[in-house]
MARZASE-70770 format. One line per field, with one value per atom (N, C-alpha, C): x, y, z; atom name; residue in one letter. Coordinates in steps of 0.1 Angstrom, whole numbers, plus 5000, padded with zeros to 4 digits. Last residue first. Example, Ala and Ser with C-alpha at 12.3 -4.5 7.8 and 13.67 -1.06 7.14 Angstrom:
% MARZASE-70770
X: [5128  5137  5129  5132  5123  5132]
Y: [4978  4989  5000  4943  4955  4967]
Z: [5071  5071  5079  5078  5078  5078]
a: [N  CA  C  N  CA  C]
r: [s  s  s  a  a  a]
***
This chain:
% MARZASE-70770
X: [4905  4912  4924  4879  4892  4896  4852  4857  4870  4822  4837  4839  4796  4802  4814  4784  4791  4796  4759  4764  4771  4753  4762  4766  4739  4753  4761  4717  4718  4736  4719  4721  4722  4718  4707  4707  4739  4730  4719  4752  4746  4737  4761  4752  4744  4778  4767  4758  4797  4790  4779  4807  4799  4792  4817  4808  4799  4838  4828  4815  4847  4850  4836  4859  4848  4850  4870  4873  4861  4858  4860  4863  4860  4864  4864  4855  4845  4848  4882  4875  4862  4903  4900  4887  4875  4886  4898  4843  4854  4864  4822  4829  4843  4807  4808  4820  4814  4800  4800  4829  4830  4816  4845  4833  4836  4869  4866  4851  4869  4879  4877  4852  4850  4861  4864  4862  4860  4849  4858  4855  4829  4838  4853  4811  4822  4834  4787  4787  4802  4796  4794  4796  4792  4807  4807  4766  4778  4789  4754  4753  4763  4761  4767  4764  4750  4763  4770  4721  4730  4743  4716  4716  4722  4715  4726  4727  4693  4693  4705  4696  4693  4692  4722  4711  4708  4742  4731  4719  4763  4753  4743  4779  4771  4759  4798  4783  4773  4816  4815  4799  4834  4819  4819  4858  4855  4842  4870  4861  4860  4899  4890  4881  4916  4916  4905  4910  4910  4909  4919  4921  4921  4916  4924  4926  4895  4909  4919  4872  4880  4894  4856  4869  4878  4836  4841  4856  4823  4828  4838  4819  4828  4832  4798  4812  4823  4779  4784  4799  4772  4779  4783  4763  4774  4779  4740  4750  4764  4723  4727  4740  4719  4726  4733  4726  4716  4723  4747  4743  4734  4752  4742  4735  4779  4768  4752  4802  4794  4781  4834  4821  4812  4867  4859  4844  4887  4877  4868  4922  4906  4898  4951  4942  4926  4979  4969  4956  5010  4999  4985  5025  5030  5019  5017  5013  5017  5005  5015  5010  4985  4984  4995  4992  4986  4983  5002  5010  5002  4977  4988  4998  4960  4956  4969  4976  4976  4972  4970  4986  4984  4943  4950  4964  4930  4933  4941  4921  4931  4937  4899  4910  4922  4881  4887  4900  4867  4880  4888  4841  4848  4864  4833  4834  4842  4854  4842  4843  4872  4871  4857  4885  4873  4873  4921  4907  4896  4933  4931  4921  4953  4938  4939  4974  4973  4957  4995  4980  4980  5019  5017  5002  5036  5023  5023  5062  5052  5040  5087  5076  5067  5105  5109  5097  5095  5093  5096  5092  5087  5087  5102  5109  5107  5084  5097  5105  5062  5062  5075  5073  5067  5068  5074  5085  5084  5048  5058  5071  5036  5032  5043  5051  5054  5049  5038  5053  5057  5008  5015  5031  5010  5012  5013  5008  4999  4999  5004  5013  5003  5008  5001  5010]
Y: [4911  4906  4911  4924  4921  4918  4921  4921  4921  4925  4924  4926  4898  4913  4914  4875  4879  4896  4851  4866  4869  4827  4830  4843  4824  4820  4826  4854  4840  4837  4874  4874  4858  4884  4877  4875  4897  4905  4898  4874  4886  4895  4865  4855  4868  4883  4882  4874  4880  4894  4891  4856  4857  4870  4858  4848  4851  4876  4881  4870  4878  4872  4877  4888  4893  4888  4863  4873  4874  4864  4858  4867  4857  4870  4860  4840  4846  4857  4833  4823  4830  4846  4850  4840  4858  4861  4852  4857  4846  4852  4870  4876  4867  4877  4871  4874  4882  4879  4871  4901  4896  4894  4903  4904  4898  4923  4912  4914  4941  4932  4919  4958  4951  4941  4988  4975  4968  5019  5012  4997  5036  5030  5026  5049  5053  5048  5033  5047  5052  5007  5012  5027  5005  5002  5006  5013  5023  5019  4989  5003  5014  4970  4971  4982  4978  4978  4977  4982  4992  4993  4954  4963  4976  4932  4938  4947  4921  4930  4936  4910  4902  4907  4910  4918  4907  4901  4907  4915  4891  4881  4888  4912  4907  4898  4926  4923  4919  4946  4937  4934  4949  4953  4940  4969  4958  4960  4983  4985  4971  5003  4990  4992  5024  5018  5006  5056  5041  5036  5082  5076  5061  5096  5084  5079  5114  5119  5108  5098  5100  5106  5097  5090  5090  5111  5115  5108  5094  5107  5113  5071  5068  5084  5081  5076  5076  5089  5097  5095  5065  5073  5085  5052  5044  5056  5068  5067  5060  5061  5076  5075  5034  5039  5052  5021  5026  5033  4995  5008  5011  4969  4973  4988  4965  4962  4968  4987  4977  4977  4990  4995  4985  5000  4990  4996  5006  5012  5001  4999  4994  5002  5007  5012  5007  4996  4992  4994  5013  5009  5009  5024  5012  5007  5050  5039  5026  5066  5061  5050  5076  5076  5073  5074  5062  5065  5099  5089  5076  5114  5115  5105  5102  5102  5105  5114  5099  5096  5141  5136  5122  5142  5145  5140  5137  5127  5128  5161  5156  5144  5163  5174  5167  5144  5143  5152  5149  5144  5143  5155  5164  5163  5130  5142  5154  5106  5113  5125  5077  5090  5098  5047  5053  5069  5039  5043  5049  5015  5028  5030  4990  4991  5006  4975  4987  4989  4947  4954  4964  4940  4946  4952  4913  4919  4926  4903  4902  4909  4927  4915  4916  4947  4935  4924  4968  4968  4955  4973  4961  4959  4999  4989  4975  5013  5013  5000  5011  5006  5004  5024  5011  5004  5051  5044  5029  5056  5057  5047  5057  5046  5046  5079  5065  5053  5098  5095  5081  5095  5093  5089  5079  5092  5088  5058  5068  5079  5023  5035  5047  4987  5000  5012]
Z: [4765  4780  4781  4750  4748  4763  4724  4736  4736  4705  4704  4720  4700  4703  4706  4675  4688  4689  4664  4665  4676  4669  4657  4654  4692  4692  4680  4695  4692  4690  4725  4708  4706  4750  4745  4731  4760  4752  4748  4772  4781  4774  4749  4756  4766  4740  4732  4740  4760  4758  4751  4756  4766  4769  4729  4732  4743  4735  4724  4728  4771  4755  4745  4794  4787  4771  4816  4805  4797  4850  4838  4827  4885  4875  4862  4905  4900  4888  4914  4908  4900  4926  4913  4907  4946  4936  4938  4952  4952  4941  4950  4959  4958  4916  4930  4939  4890  4894  4907  4864  4878  4885  4833  4843  4855  4815  4823  4831  4793  4795  4805  4768  4782  4783  4753  4753  4765  4749  4754  4754  4737  4729  4736  4752  4756  4748  4740  4741  4743  4747  4731  4733  4774  4768  4753  4776  4781  4775  4765  4759  4764  4783  4769  4761  4807  4806  4792  4798  4804  4802  4794  4783  4787  4811  4809  4800  4836  4822  4822  4861  4851  4837  4885  4878  4866  4902  4910  4900  4888  4892  4900  4883  4871  4876  4898  4904  4893  4875  4887  4891  4846  4852  4864  4832  4839  4849  4803  4812  4820  4791  4791  4803  4795  4780  4780  4811  4812  4796  4819  4804  4806  4841  4842  4829  4833  4838  4837  4832  4819  4821  4857  4856  4844  4847  4858  4859  4828  4824  4835  4842  4829  4826  4859  4865  4852  4839  4848  4854  4830  4822  4828  4853  4847  4838  4858  4868  4862  4837  4839  4849  4840  4829  4831  4873  4864  4853  4887  4884  4873  4887  4893  4891  4879  4871  4876  4889  4893  4881  4874  4874  4877  4868  4873  4876  4842  4850  4854  4835  4835  4845  4819  4829  4827  4816  4809  4819  4811  4820  4813  4792  4797  4806  4786  4777  4780  4817  4809  4797  4833  4819  4810  4860  4853  4839  4865  4865  4857  4862  4854  4854  4882  4868  4860  4904  4903  4889  4902  4900  4897  4903  4891  4890  4927  4919  4908  4936  4943  4935  4918  4918  4923  4929  4915  4914  4951  4952  4941  4943  4952  4952  4934  4923  4931  4950  4948  4938  4939  4944  4940  4952  4944  4950  4950  4958  4948  4928  4932  4943  4925  4929  4936  4902  4910  4911  4895  4895  4906  4873  4884  4885  4859  4862  4873  4858  4847  4847  4871  4873  4860  4868  4864  4864  4884  4869  4862  4911  4905  4889  4913  4920  4917  4897  4893  4900  4913  4902  4896  4938  4938  4925  4925  4931  4931  4921  4908  4914  4947  4936  4926  4958  4963  4955  4942  4942  4946  4949  4935  4935  4983  4975  4961  4998  5001  4991  4991  4991  4992  4999  5000  5001]
a: [N  CA  C  N  CA  C  N  CA  C  N  CA  C  N  CA  C  N  CA  C  N  CA  C  N  CA  C  N  CA  C  N  CA  C  N  CA  C  N  CA  C  N  CA  C  N  CA  C  N  CA  C  N  CA  C  N  CA  C  N  CA  C  N  CA  C  N  CA  C  N  CA  C  N  CA  C  N  CA  C  N  CA  C  N  CA  C  N  CA  C  N  CA  C  N  CA  C  N  CA  C  N  CA  C  N  CA  C  N  CA  C  N  CA  C  N  CA  C  N  CA  C  N  CA  C  N  CA  C  N  CA  C  N  CA  C  N  CA  C  N  CA  C  N  CA  C  N  CA  C  N  CA  C  N  CA  C  N  CA  C  N  CA  C  N  CA  C  N  CA  C  N  CA  C  N  CA  C  N  CA  C  N  CA  C  N  CA  C  N  CA  C  N  CA  C  N  CA  C  N  CA  C  N  CA  C  N  CA  C  N  CA  C  N  CA  C  N  CA  C  N  CA  C  N  CA  C  N  CA  C  N  CA  C  N  CA  C  N  CA  C  N  CA  C  N  CA  C  N  CA  C  N  CA  C  N  CA  C  N  CA  C  N  CA  C  N  CA  C  N  CA  C  N  CA  C  N  CA  C  N  CA  C  N  CA  C  N  CA  C  N  CA  C  N  CA  C  N  CA  C  N  CA  C  N  CA  C  N  CA  C  N  CA  C  N  CA  C  N  CA  C  N  CA  C  N  CA  C  N  CA  C  N  CA  C  N  CA  C  N  CA  C  N  CA  C  N  CA  C  N  CA  C  N  CA  C  N  CA  C  N  CA  C  N  CA  C  N  CA  C  N  CA  C  N  CA  C  N  CA  C  N  CA  C  N  CA  C  N  CA  C  N  CA  C  N  CA  C  N  CA  C  N  CA  C  N  CA  C  N  CA  C  N  CA  C  N  CA  C  N  CA  C  N  CA  C  N  CA  C  N  CA  C  N  CA  C  N  CA  C  N  CA  C  N  CA  C  N  CA  C  N  CA  C  N  CA  C  N  CA  C  N  CA  C  N  CA  C  N  CA  C  N  CA  C  N  CA  C  N  CA  C  N  CA  C  N  CA  C]
r: [a  a  a  t  t  t  a  a  a  g  g  g  l  l  l  t  t  t  h  h  h  r  r  r  e  e  e  p  p  p  l  l  l  g  g  g  a  a  a  l  l  l  e  e  e  s  s  s  l  l  l  r  r  r  a  a  a  p  p  p  t  t  t  a  a  a  p  p  p  e  e  e  i  i  i  d  d  d  d  d  d  p  p  p  i  i  i  r  r  r  q  q  q  g  g  g  g  g  g  c  c  c  l  l  l  f  f  f  s  s  s  v  v  v  p  p  p  l  l  l  a  a  a  c  c  c  r  r  r  a  a  a  a  a  a  e  e  e  i  i  i  l  l  l  l  l  l  d  d  d  t  t  t  y  y  y  d  d  d  a  a  a  i  i  i  e  e  e  d  d  d  i  i  i  r  r  r  t  t  t  f  f  f  i  i  i  l  l  l  k  k  k  k  k  k  p  p  p  q  q  q  f  f  f  i  i  i  a  a  a  y  y  y  q  q  q  s  s  s  v  v  v  i  i  i  r  r  r  a  a  a  l  l  l  a  a  a  a  a  a  a  a  a  k  k  k  m  m  m  s  s  s  a  a  a  p  p  p  l  l  l  v  v  v  l  l  l  h  h  h  t  t  t  d  d  d  i  i  i  d  d  d  p  p  p  s  s  s  a  a  a  l  l  l  l  l  l  e  e  e  a  a  a  l  l  l  a  a  a  a  a  a  g  g  g  d  d  d  e  e  e  m  m  m  e  e  e  r  r  r  t  t  t  s  s  s  l  l  l  g  g  g  p  p  p  t  t  t  d  d  d  i  i  i  l  l  l  i  i  i  l  l  l  h  h  h  k  k  k  s  s  s  r  r  r  h  h  h  e  e  e  n  n  n  i  i  i  a  a  a  q  q  q  a  a  a  l  l  l  a  a  a  l  l  l  p  p  p  t  t  t  e  e  e  v  v  v  m  m  m]
***
């Protein structure tokens, strides 16, 4: 755990030889976004694959607001959590298309890593209720 963007930069540098470094940032309220600017600048590196994590239980307007609010972090992909808590995935798929970001992973439970799955075209098509011969794009 690190407390500042500078400490995060140092930690990333120390572990640069690792195959994968996962960085879990705190959620920021609208009022805290200004404080997140330094962190956003650090994470904007082309070497960092930033995923925005969104709960599937959010309504369409809230999803759009959060994606807009976190645009400062320049996310490259979306992860949807709590997919086990909803029955209609339309808002998720519409938001991914609206913001033109691929969905990388889906999470449907508390058991990590067991409940995380890649958002494959077949899985996204299944959530959209499309027949098997139609698939939606995704990336892991």
